C-alpha positions in Angstrom: -79.9 -71.8 -21.2 -76.7 -70.0 -21.0 -73.2 -71.5 -20.5 -70.8 -69.6 -18.1 -67.2 -70.2 -17.1 -65.1 -68.1 -14.7 -62.8 -65.9 -16.7 -60.8 -64.4 -13.7 -61.1 -63.0 -10.3 -60.0 -59.5 -9.5 -59.7 -57.2 -6.5 -60.6 -53.5 -6.5 -58.1 -51.0 -5.0 -58.0 -47.3 -4.4 -55.2 -45.7 -6.4 -53.7 -42.5 -5.0 -50.6 -40.3 -4.8 -48.1 -41.8 -2.2 -48.7 -38.7 0.2 -52.4 -39.1 0.2 -53.8 -39.5 3.8 -55.1 -43.0 2.9 -51.8 -44.2 1.6 -50.4 -45.5 4.9 -53.5 -47.8 5.3 -53.1 -51.6 4.6 -56.8 -51.7 3.5 -59.7 -49.3 3.6 -63.6 -49.5 3.5 -64.9 -47.6 0.5 -67.0 -45.3 2.9 -63.8 -43.9 4.3 -62.6 -42.8 0.9 -65.7 -40.6 0.2 -64.2 -37.4 1.7 -61.7 -37.4 -1.2 -62.3 -36.2 -4.8 -62.5 -39.0 -7.4 -61.3 -39.6 -10.9 -64.2 -41.8 -12.2 -64.3 -44.2 -15.2 -66.8 -43.5 -17.9 -70.4 -43.4 -16.7 -71.4 -46.8 -18.2 -68.6 -48.7 -16.5 -69.4 -51.3 -13.9 -66.9 -49.8 -11.5 -68.5 -46.4 -11.9 -72.0 -47.7 -11.3 -70.9 -49.8 -8.3 -69.1 -47.0 -6.6 -71.9 -44.6 -7.0 -74.4 -47.3 -5.5 -71.9 -47.8 -2.6 -71.7 -44.0 -2.0 -75.5 -43.8 -1.9 -75.6 -46.7 0.6 -73.2 -44.8 2.8 -75.3 -41.7 2.6 -72.9 -39.8 0.6 -72.3 -38.5 -2.9 -69.3 -39.6 -4.9 -67.3 -36.4 -5.7 -66.2 -36.9 -9.2 -64.0 -34.3 -10.6 -63.5 -35.9 -14.0 -64.7 -39.0 -15.9 -62.1 -40.7 -18.1 -62.4 -43.6 -20.6 -60.0 -46.1 -19.3 -57.7 -47.4 -16.6 -54.6 -45.7 -17.9 -56.4 -42.3 -18.0 -57.5 -42.9 -14.3 -53.8 -43.3 -13.3 -52.7 -40.2 -15.3 -55.3 -38.0 -13.7 -54.5 -39.4 -10.2 -50.9 -38.7 -11.1 -51.9 -35.1 -11.9 -53.5 -34.8 -8.4 -57.1 -34.6 -9.7 -58.3 -37.2 -7.0 -58.2 -40.8 -6.2 -59.5 -43.6 -8.3 -60.8 -47.2 -8.1 -59.2 -49.9 -10.3 -58.7 -53.6 -10.5 -55.4 -54.5 -8.9 -54.1 -55.7 -12.1 -54.8 -52.4 -13.9 -52.8 -50.7 -11.1 -50.0 -53.1 -11.5 -49.9 -52.4 -15.4 -50.3 -48.6 -15.3 -50.3 -47.1 -11.9 -47.1 -48.5 -10.3 -44.9 -47.2 -13.2 -46.3 -43.8 -12.6 -45.4 -43.8 -8.9 -48.8 -44.3 -7.6 -49.9 -46.2 -4.5 -52.7 -48.7 -4.1 -54.7 -49.7 -1.1 -57.2 -52.6 -1.3 -60.9 -52.1 -0.5 -62.4 -54.2 2.2 -65.9 -54.2 0.9 -67.3 -57.5 -0.2 -68.3 -56.0 -3.6 -64.6 -55.2 -4.2 -63.8 -59.0 -4.9 -65.1 -59.6 -8.2 -65.6 -62.8 -10.3 -65.6 -62.1 -14.1 -67.6 -64.5 -16.0 -67.7 -65.5 -19.8 -71.2 -66.3 -20.9 -72.2 -67.9 -24.3 -75.5 -69.3 -25.4 -74.0 -72.4 -26.8 -70.3 -73.1 -27.4 -71.0 -75.4 -30.2 -72.6 -72.6 -32.2 -69.7 -70.0 -31.9 -68.0 -69.1 -35.2 -64.5 -70.3 -35.4 -63.0 -66.9 -34.4 -65.4 -66.6 -31.5 -64.6 -70.1 -30.4 -60.8 -69.2 -30.5 -61.3 -66.1 -28.4 -63.6 -68.0 -25.9 -61.0 -70.8 -25.6 -58.2 -68.3 -25.2 -60.0 -66.3 -22.5 -61.1 -69.4 -20.7 -57.5 -70.6 -20.5 -56.5 -67.3 -18.7 -58.0 -68.2 -15.3 
């Protein structure tokens, strides 16, 4: 009984200092990043939960040095050499590139994400909610 529409597609990348050993790679499987320390997003984030699950599947533990609240903070901590981070490509372009960081795409299937907007019934949305829904739907 729910109505869903594609909001946007995104690709997860590993963000690091340019001199990191993985920086010369064109792409990398997540399991090959697990020997590095990580800067993690807050514990309830979907990226944090997915990376912990992928580490468990690889038989390893994600070595989180610090949890931060947002993408910009991940980039600042990576810049401070606290570890590497996982971000959407667009977040890297907005925050990481300007800080001189490097990004390498993940090859894992779960790193290609489809973000979905879901509502019970478009007709029952408040005028403000409908405007937001329409705006986001137009962003694909």
